[in-house]
C-alpha positions, 0 to 999 in steps of 0.5 A, a space after each residue: 500500500 506504499 505509493 511507488 514512483 514510476 522511476 523507482 526501478 525494479 522491485 523484488 516481489 519476494 520481499 513483499 510476500 511472506 508465505 506460511 508455511 515456508 518451503 513452497 513455490 511463489 509465482 507472480 503475474 501482472 503488468 510490469 512483472 518479470 519473474 519475481 521482479 516488478 518494474 513500475 516504469 511506464 505504469 501509472 495508477 493502481 496496478 494489480 499484481 497476483 501472487 500464487 503460492 504452491 506448497 505440495 499439492 495445494 495452491 493459494 493466490 493473493 492480490 496486491 494493489 500497487 499505487 504507481 505515481 507519476 514523477 513530475 517534470 521540471 523545465 526552466 526558462 531563465 533570462 539570457 542573463 541577469 545584471 547583478 545590480 537588478 535587485 531581488 528576482 523571483 525564481 518562480 517565473 523561471 520554472 515550469 512544472 508538470 503536473 502542477 500542485 506540488 511544492 517547489 524549493 530552491 537552494 544555492 548562492 543568493 537564494 532566500 526562499 523562492 527569491 534570488 538576490 544577485 548582488 555580488 555574484 558574477 558568472 554562471 550560478 547553479 541553483 538546485 531546484 526540487 519539486 515534490 508532488 505527493 510522494 515523488 520528486 524531481 531535482 534539477 539544476 537551474 543555471 543563471 548567468 550573472 553579468 557584473 554591473 558597472 560601478 562609478 564614483 565621481 568623487 566628492 563635491 568641490 569648491 574652488 577659486 576661479 583662478 584654480 583648476 578642478 583636480 578630479 579623482 573618479 573611480 570605476 569598478 564592477 564590469 566597467 573598464 573605462 569612463 569619460 567626463 562630461 560637463 554641464 558648462 563650457 570649460 575644458 578637460 585636459 583628458 576627459 578619459 582619465 579618471 584623474 582629469 583636470 577641468 579648467 572652468 570657462 568664463 561662463 562657468 565662473 559667471 554661473 558660480 558652479 558647474 556639474 561634472 559627470 563621470 560616465 562608464 562604458 557599457 559593461 556587457 554590450 547587448 547584455 542587461 547591464 547598462 552604463 552608469 554615471 556619477 556627478 559632482 557639483 563644483 562651486 566656483 568662487 570669485 577671486 579677490 582681484 587687486 591692482 596696486 597701480 603702476 610703478 612710480 618714480 618720484 623725486 626726493 621730497 615728493 609724496 606718492 599719490 596711489 591709484 589702487 583698485 579692487 574687483 571680484 569678491 575683494 573686500 576691506 582693502 588696506 595699504 602697507 609699506 615695506 619701508 618706514 613711511 606713512 599713509 594719510 589713510 591706509 584704507 583709501 584706494 587713492 591714499 597718499 604715501 609719505 616716504 621717510 628718510 629710510 625710504 629716501 636713503 634706500 632709493 625705493 620702497 614697495 607699497 602693498 595693497 591687500 584684501 581680506 580672504 574673500 571666501 574663507 575656506 572656499 579656496 580663494 586667497 586674500 588678494 595682494 598687489 605691489 607697486 614699486 616706487 623709485 625715489 630719486 635724490 634732489 639735484 644740488 648745485 654750488 656756483 662757488 663764492 662771489 667774486 670782485 675783479 678789476 674791470 677787463 679781467 677774466 673770472 675763473 669760476 669753480 662750481 660743484 654739483 651733487 645729489 641726483 645731478 649728473 651735469 650742469 650748464 653755466 649762464 649769465 645775466 650779462 653779455 660776456 662769454 664762457 670758454 665752456 658752459 658745460 664745464 664746472 671749472 670754466 672762465 668767464 
């Protein structure tokens, strides 16, 4: 009375029968019976088998009904491939059973109940499928092809000064083998296929104040289920503090320096300073006046520096500075010599001297006489 699966193989009928008393001869007849063996292959339902037992001249018969049950079939219809970033998949739609009504169980990497999680799995994955229908079952292997998804990271958002390039540090992984950078702005990359490319913002990018840079991978499996992946960063571009201390100047000893500084961009709170010892009338005035001191004059020059505060704190732009070089030339000095009184008709021997910044001199008179050399310091009039 125990159900027997059609694929159970030949059964020894002698183990099914206990004659009493022993010593006689057992014979069997019925579908699937050969000698003392019963093979259920190809039979279904209740099969009647007759056992005859002869002892001496007496014979008795008995019938046994065998419940031969169908062995179910299992077929598979998985997708050609699965990308391992597609999330949890139900295994039930990938399996067909016949006849219905039994219980399906699955076992293997990524299997939870009747679901399959492909994350982290690559290549052929074998999943054991067991289908039990009443007392009979079928065990087979479902093979899934897992393609590796592309992974990409463009890095962290950045804040740069308008005068600085953007140093990129992207990364790719998984099935990705290459990447390319793109920009929502109009700046340029030194090599947009390099993960560590350098981006130079354009004037339009700077005016907009920000730009989005995106790293895009290649398709990791061509016509397969995986697709290109992308990652973006936002680059904030702060305006620099632009400072112009004005052109270099040359003044004469005793003159003041009239300054003409200017600032632009995010420059704030300009202030003048000196590398010499002079002073300003108002060091916060872009058009301040500088008064050289004796040290500046003795040195013959002085540097004046126009500076601003840091325009964006930790944002990447430094304080702006510019320098004007002031050359201070010494005053010319001249001495025509002492006054003289001479007899009428005599010539006058003159001995003059120059100094300071003077390099030459010329004699002149308010009379009508003549000099033998008007350019010589020691001349005769």
